[in-house]
C-alpha positions in Angstrom: -74.2 -20.2 46.9 -73.6 -20.8 50.6 -73.3 -24.2 52.2 -73.8 -24.3 56.0 -71.7 -26.4 58.3 -73.9 -27.7 61.2 -72.9 -28.4 64.8 -72.7 -32.1 63.8 -70.0 -31.4 61.1 -72.5 -31.9 58.3 -72.8 -29.6 55.3 -76.1 -28.7 53.8 -75.8 -28.2 50.1 -78.0 -25.8 48.3 -81.0 -27.3 46.4 -79.9 -25.8 43.1 -76.6 -27.7 43.4 -78.1 -31.0 44.4 -80.7 -31.0 41.6 -77.8 -31.2 39.1 -77.0 -34.7 40.5 -80.3 -36.7 40.1 -80.0 -40.2 41.5 -76.8 -39.5 43.3 -76.9 -40.1 47.1 -73.2 -40.3 47.8 -70.2 -38.0 47.1 -66.5 -38.6 47.6 -65.0 -35.7 49.5 -61.4 -34.7 49.1 -59.3 -31.7 50.0 -57.5 -30.2 47.1 -55.5 -27.0 47.2 -57.3 -25.8 50.4 -60.7 -26.6 48.9 -63.3 -29.3 49.5 -64.1 -31.1 46.3 -67.1 -33.4 46.1 -67.3 -36.0 43.3 -70.5 -37.9 42.7 -70.3 -41.6 43.4 -72.6 -44.2 41.8 -73.0 -47.3 44.0 -73.3 -50.3 41.7 -73.7 -53.8 43.0 -71.0 -56.1 41.8 -71.9 -59.3 40.0 -73.0 -61.8 42.7 -71.3 -64.7 41.0 -67.8 -65.9 41.9 -66.2 -64.7 38.6 -67.6 -61.2 39.2 -66.0 -61.2 42.7 -62.7 -62.5 41.4 -62.7 -59.8 38.6 -63.2 -57.0 41.2 -60.5 -58.4 43.5 -58.1 -58.4 40.5 -59.0 -54.8 39.6 -58.4 -53.8 43.2 -55.1 -55.7 43.4 -56.2 -58.1 46.1 -54.1 -61.3 45.9 -54.7 -64.7 47.3 -52.1 -64.1 49.9 -53.9 -60.9 51.0 -57.1 -63.0 51.5 -55.1 -65.7 53.4 -53.6 -63.0 55.7 -57.0 -61.4 56.3 -58.5 -64.7 57.3 -55.5 -65.4 59.6 -55.8 -61.9 61.2 -59.6 -62.3 61.7 -59.1 -65.6 63.6 -56.6 -64.1 66.1 -57.8 -64.1 69.7 -58.1 -60.7 71.3 -55.3 -59.9 73.8 
């Protein structure tokens, strides 16, 4: 099946391919061995409570010092 690259650098996927991924709106695109590989991504909201946020930060390896540095950086005045 062919996929067309548009003038806006968008790729139109064939209907028969897309129908295999019901409920999927996003794909992670990587280049692997000279090929474009699309992997379906399910967007899930994290738990809105503080512990859910802390757990996600821990999984991502974000430390307290990372947060402190990000806040410091965000408060810098533009040059």
